[in-house]
C-alpha positions in Angstrom: 0.0 0.0 0.0 1.1 3.6 -0.5 2.8 5.2 2.5 3.4 8.8 3.3 5.4 9.4 6.5 5.2 12.9 8.0 8.5 14.6 9.1 8.5 16.0 12.6 10.9 18.9 12.1 9.1 20.9 9.3 5.8 20.1 10.9 7.0 21.4 14.3 8.5 24.6 12.8 5.3 25.5 10.9 3.1 24.8 13.9 5.2 27.0 16.2 5.2 29.7 13.5 1.5 29.6 13.2 1.5 28.6 9.6 -0.4 25.5 10.5 -2.8 24.8 13.5 -3.0 21.8 15.8 -6.6 21.3 14.8 -5.7 21.3 11.1 -2.9 18.7 11.7 -5.2 16.5 13.7 -7.8 16.6 11.0 -5.2 15.4 8.6 -4.3 12.6 11.0 -7.9 11.6 11.4 -8.3 11.4 7.6 -5.2 9.3 7.3 -6.4 6.9 10.1 -9.7 6.6 8.4 -8.0 5.7 5.1 -5.4 3.1 6.3 -6.0 1.9 9.8 -8.5 -0.7 8.8 -5.7 -2.4 6.9 -2.7 -1.6 9.1 -4.2 -1.9 12.5 -1.5 0.1 14.3 -3.7 1.7 16.9 -5.3 0.2 20.0 -9.0 0.9 19.5 -10.3 4.0 21.4 -13.9 5.0 21.7 -14.3 8.7 20.9 -10.8 9.2 19.6 -11.8 11.8 17.0 -13.7 14.3 19.3 -11.1 13.8 22.0 -8.3 14.8 19.6 -10.2 17.8 18.3 -10.8 19.0 21.9 -7.2 18.6 22.9 -5.9 20.3 19.8 -8.2 23.3 20.3 -7.2 23.5 24.0 -3.5 23.4 23.2 -3.9 26.2 20.6 -5.8 28.3 23.2 -3.1 27.6 25.8 -0.3 28.7 23.6 -1.7 31.6 21.6 1.7 33.4 21.1 4.1 31.7 18.8 7.1 32.9 20.7 6.1 30.9 23.7 5.1 27.7 21.9 7.0 24.6 23.1 9.3 22.6 20.7 6.7 19.9 19.8 3.7 22.2 19.9 0.8 20.3 18.1 2.9 17.3 17.0 0.8 14.1 17.2 2.5 11.2 18.9 1.7 7.5 19.0 2.5 5.7 22.3 3.3 2.0 22.6 0.9 0.4 24.9 3.4 -0.5 27.6 3.8 3.2 28.5 1.3 4.4 31.1 -0.7 7.4 30.0 -2.9 9.3 32.4 -6.6 8.6 31.5 -5.9 5.4 29.6 -5.6 1.8 30.5 -2.4 -0.1 29.8 -3.0 -3.5 28.3 0.5 -4.3 27.0 -1.0 -6.5 24.3 -2.2 -8.9 26.9 -5.6 -10.3 28.2 -4.3 -9.8 31.8 -6.8 -7.4 33.5 -5.8 -3.7 33.0 -6.0 -3.1 36.7 -3.0 -5.4 37.2 -1.0 -3.4 34.7 -1.9 0.3 34.7 0.1 2.7 36.8 1.2 6.3 36.9 2.1 8.1 33.7 5.5 7.5 32.2 8.1 10.3 32.4 8.7 10.0 28.6 5.0 10.6 28.0 5.0 13.5 30.4 8.0 15.1 28.7 6.3 14.9 25.3 3.1 16.5 26.7 5.1 19.2 28.4 6.8 19.9 25.0 3.4 20.4 23.4 2.9 17.0 21.8 -0.6 15.6 21.3 -1.3 12.0 22.3 -2.7 10.5 19.2 -3.4 7.2 20.9 -1.9 3.9 22.1 -0.2 1.7 19.6 -0.3 -2.1 19.4 2.6 -4.1 21.0 3.4 -7.8 21.2 2.4 -9.2 24.6 4.5 -7.5 27.3 7.0 -6.6 24.5 8.0 -10.2 23.8 7.2 -12.3 20.8 3.4 -12.9 20.8 2.3 -10.7 18.0 -0.6 -8.3 17.8 -2.8 -7.5 14.7 -0.5 -4.9 13.1 0.6 -5.3 9.5 3.5 -3.7 7.6 2.3 -0.6 5.7 5.0 -1.2 3.0 3.4 -4.6 2.3 0.4 -5.8 4.2 1.4 -9.4 3.7 4.5 -8.9 5.9 5.2 -8.2 9.6 6.0 -4.7 10.7 8.4 -6.3 13.3 8.1 -6.1 17.0 7.6 -5.6 19.8 6.9 -1.9 18.9 4.8 -3.0 16.0 2.1 -0.4 16.1 4.4 2.5 16.7 6.6 1.7 13.7 3.6 1.1 11.4 1.7 4.2 12.5 4.7 6.4 11.5 5.4 4.5 8.3 1.7 4.8 7.3 1.6 8.6 7.9 -0.8 8.4 10.9 1.6 10.4 13.1 5.1 11.8 12.6 6.5 10.5 15.9 5.9 7.4 18.1 7.4 5.9 21.2 8.7 2.4 21.4 11.0 0.3 23.6 13.8 -2.1 22.9 15.0 -5.0 25.0 16.6 -6.9 22.1 15.6 -5.3 18.8 12.2 -3.8 19.2 12.9 -0.3 17.9 15.7 -0.8 15.3 14.2 -3.9 13.7 10.6 -2.6 13.1 11.9 0.7 11.9 14.0 -1.1 9.4 11.2 -3.4 8.3 8.9 -0.4 7.8 11.4 1.8 6.0 11.7 4.6 8.6 14.2 5.9 11.2 14.5 4.3 14.6 16.6 5.7 17.4 17.6 3.9 20.6 19.6 6.1 22.9 22.2 4.9 25.4 20.7 2.9 28.2 19.2 5.3 30.8 19.2 8.5 28.7 15.4 8.3 28.6 13.8 7.3 32.0 12.1 4.0 32.2 9.6 4.8 35.0 6.0 4.4 34.0 6.9 1.7 31.4 5.9 -1.9 32.0 9.3 -3.5 32.5 10.7 -6.5 30.7 14.4 -6.6 31.6 15.4 -3.4 33.3 19.1 -4.0 32.8 18.6 -3.7 29.1 15.2 -2.0 28.6 15.5 1.2 26.5 13.0 3.8 25.4 13.3 4.8 21.7 11.5 6.7 19.0 10.2 6.3 15.4 10.3 9.2 12.9 10.4 9.7 9.2 13.9 11.1 9.2 17.0 11.7 11.5 16.1 15.4 12.0 12.9 14.3 13.6 14.7 11.8 15.9 17.0 14.7 17.0 14.1 17.0 17.9 12.4 14.2 19.9 15.7 13.3 21.6 16.1 16.9 22.7 12.9 16.6 24.6 13.1 13.0 25.8 16.8 12.5 26.7 18.4 13.6 30.0 21.0 16.3 29.4 20.7 16.5 25.7 23.2 18.9 24.2 23.1 19.0 20.3 26.4 18.2 18.7 27.9 19.9 15.6 30.9 17.8 14.6 33.5 19.6 12.5 34.5 16.6 10.4 32.9 13.5 8.8 33.1 10.4 10.9 35.3 7.5 10.0 33.0 4.5 9.5 33.6 0.9 10.5 31.7 -1.7 8.5 31.3 -4.9 10.7 32.6 -8.3 9.7 33.2 -11.5 11.5 30.9 -14.0 13.3 28.3 -11.3 14.3 27.9 -10.1 10.7 27.6 -13.7 9.4 24.3 -14.0 11.4 22.6 -11.9 8.7 21.1 -13.4 5.6 22.7 -12.9 2.2 20.2 -10.2 1.5 21.1 -8.4 4.7 24.8 -8.7 4.1 24.3 -7.4 0.5 22.4 -4.4 1.9 25.2 -3.5 4.2 27.7 -3.8 1.4 25.6 -1.5 -0.8 25.3 1.0 1.9 29.1 0.9 2.5 29.7 1.4 -1.2 27.3 4.4 -1.3 29.1 6.0 1.7 32.5 5.5 0.2 31.2 7.1 -3.1 30.0 10.1 -1.0 33.5 10.6 0.4 33.4 8.8 3.7 36.4 6.8 4.9 35.1 3.3 5.3 37.1 0.5 7.1 36.2 -3.1 7.8 36.1 -4.0 11.5 35.7 -7.4 13.0 33.5 -7.4 16.1 32.0 -9.8 18.6 34.1 -12.9 18.0 32.3 -14.3 21.1 28.8 -13.4 19.7 27.3 -16.8 20.7 28.3 -16.3 24.3 26.8 -12.7 24.2 23.6 -14.0 22.7 23.3 -16.7 25.4 24.0 -14.3 28.3 21.4 -11.8 26.9 18.8 -14.6 26.6 19.4 -15.7 30.2 19.3 -12.1 31.5 16.1 -11.1 29.8 14.3 -14.4 30.7 15.3 -14.1 34.3 14.3 -10.5 34.6 11.0 -11.0 32.9 10.3 -13.7 35.4 11.2 -11.4 38.3 9.3 -8.3 37.0 6.1 -10.3 36.3 6.3 -12.7 39.3 3.2 -11.3 41.1 1.2 -10.7 37.9 2.0 -14.2 36.6 1.1 -15.8 40.0 -2.3 -14.1 39.9 -3.1 -14.3 36.2 -0.8 -16.9 34.7 -3.5 -18.5 32.7 -4.1 -15.3 30.8 -0.5 -15.1 29.5 0.2 -16.2 26.0 2.2 -19.5 25.8 5.2 -17.8 24.3 5.5 -15.3 27.2 4.6 -18.0 29.8 7.3 -20.3 28.5 10.0 -17.5 28.7 8.9 -16.8 32.3 9.2 -20.4 33.2 12.7 -20.5 31.5 13.6 -17.4 33.5 12.8 -19.1 36.8 15.5 -21.7 36.1 18.3 -19.0 35.8 20.4 -19.1 38.9 21.4 -16.0 40.9 25.0 -16.3 40.0 24.2 -16.6 36.3 22.0 -13.5 36.5 24.6 -11.5 38.4 27.3 -12.5 35.8 25.0 -11.6 32.9 24.3 -8.2 34.4 28.0 -7.6 34.9 28.7 -8.7 31.3 26.6 -5.9 29.9 29.1 -3.4 31.3 32.0 -5.4 30.0 30.6 -5.6 26.5 29.9 -1.8 26.6 33.5 -1.2 27.4 34.6 -3.6 24.7 32.6 -1.8 22.1 34.3 1.5 23.0 37.7 -0.1 22.9 37.1 -1.7 19.6 36.0 1.6 18.0 39.2 3.2 19.4 41.5 0.4 18.3 40.0 0.5 14.7 40.2 4.3 14.6 36.5 4.6 13.7 33.8 6.9 15.0 30.7 4.8 14.1 30.1 1.1 13.3 27.7 0.1 10.6 25.8 -3.2 10.5 22.5 -4.7 9.2 19.5 -3.5 11.2 17.9 -6.9 10.8 19.0 -10.2 9.2 17.1 -9.3 6.1 13.8 -7.7 5.1 10.5 -8.3 6.9 9.3 -11.9 6.9 6.0 -12.8 5.3 3.0 -13.1 7.5 2.3 -11.5 10.9 2.7 -14.5 13.1 6.5 -14.0 13.2 7.9 -10.5 14.1 11.4 -11.3 12.8 14.7 -12.1 14.4 16.3 -9.4 16.6 19.8 -11.1 16.5 21.5 -8.2 14.7 20.4 -5.7 17.4 21.1 -7.9 20.4 24.8 -7.1 21.2 24.3 -3.4 20.9 21.3 -3.5 23.2 23.2 -5.8 25.6 26.0 -3.1 25.7 23.5 -0.3 26.1 25.1 1.8 23.4 23.2 4.2 21.2 21.8 2.8 17.9 20.2 4.5 14.9 18.7 2.8 11.8 18.1 4.6 8.5 16.5 3.2 5.3 19.1 1.6 3.0 18.0 -0.3 -0.1 15.2 -2.8 -0.8 14.8 -6.5 -1.4 11.8 -7.3 -3.7 10.3 -3.9 -2.7 10.7 -4.5 1.0 12.9 -2.0 2.9 16.3 -2.8 4.4 17.8 -0.7 7.3 21.4 0.3 8.0 22.1 0.2 11.7 24.6 2.8 12.9 26.1 2.6 16.4 28.3 4.8 18.5 30.1 4.4 21.9 28.1 4.7 25.1 27.0 8.3 25.8 27.8 9.5 22.2 24.1 9.9 21.4 24.4 13.5 20.2 27.2 12.8 17.8 25.5 9.7 16.5 22.4 11.7 15.6 24.3 14.6 14.2 26.4 12.3 11.9 23.4 10.2 11.2 21.8 12.8 9.0 24.7 12.7 6.5 24.9 8.9 6.6 21.1 8.7 5.9 21.5 11.1 3.0 24.3 9.1 1.5 22.5 5.8 1.4 19.0 7.2 0.6 19.3 6.3 -3.1 20.5 2.8 -2.6 18.1 0.8 -4.7 17.3 -2.9 -5.0 20.0 -5.2 -3.7 18.2 -8.4 -4.5 20.6 -9.1 -7.3 23.5 -9.0 -4.9 22.0 -11.2 -2.3 
């Protein structure tokens, strides 16, 4: 189906200047939802959504009559993954567990967006408790394919043009992978840069809040509101880029590997210095530790809820909780410590190789067919384990389905990653079909 993602930055600028009104923007969103939501199913159903949005848009405009005082996201509609608590809404987390056992105080991330003038478009579908049991959402680029998960609805809502910005979370690959599958930009900051309070936890040691936008400029504007201590960077020089190779890279499919090669070629043609860098020779051990860590912490964070409502959990989620119960205390402690060790190793590897950023596939390949499988997050796992910032930008297609280029930086270098990411995204924007190279 046709998609038409909206860009946050020009929309925010025109709204603050008074060239557009929150009510006019909301009417456009409502029209778009009416046109595509029946097919995409990105949004959690909400009775009275349209009149509620019109009231809130009018109230926002009345509250900020002077353009000089309008906040940075004035009138920008935002989709919110349904594991974030939002005042006035139930949190269902893609589950049949009673909402009273899930809903809590509003998330700091949501509050920061509201304070910045954003309008809550609505809750977006998630896999159950952000694991693998899929919801009803389909990929706007091809309705016969998954949008990815667990932030399925958020990625699809932005890709389908329902809203220019959406919140997601990532515990393995739940921002970067769906953004890649849907052909948009996903940004996962360093662990802890966006507070996790008010978000239903999965594995707090590696849970991250992230965003979906149409372009990198939109990710930067959202990060300036959401991230603690954000200070925009203006690097003087182009980054030196490291293209991953070795056992980690070999986990991708031939199509995914070809997509990375095509992106690297485009960047070299654009004048970037590109080097090959072997990373994660111990990737199997990292994968195993991350699996044990997330299973154990899911079991801990849902212990009371599972005891009271275990029969309402999907089999996939219940099985992981049962697996998590078998993880010993020493193994859990070691896995938590390993996240800091891998974080340090990433920084050291970048330094040793003399590169500023590392490039890798954002997913093993394009979105799988069907919606019963949200795809494999294996290409995102080590970066999430390390808690380093990651950005994905569209880079090529396979049989018309988008591929994503994953760009990562050392821990804490979020601002530099986003600043450099605009140039990287522009350089790979015209990469076409890579199917012949797969």
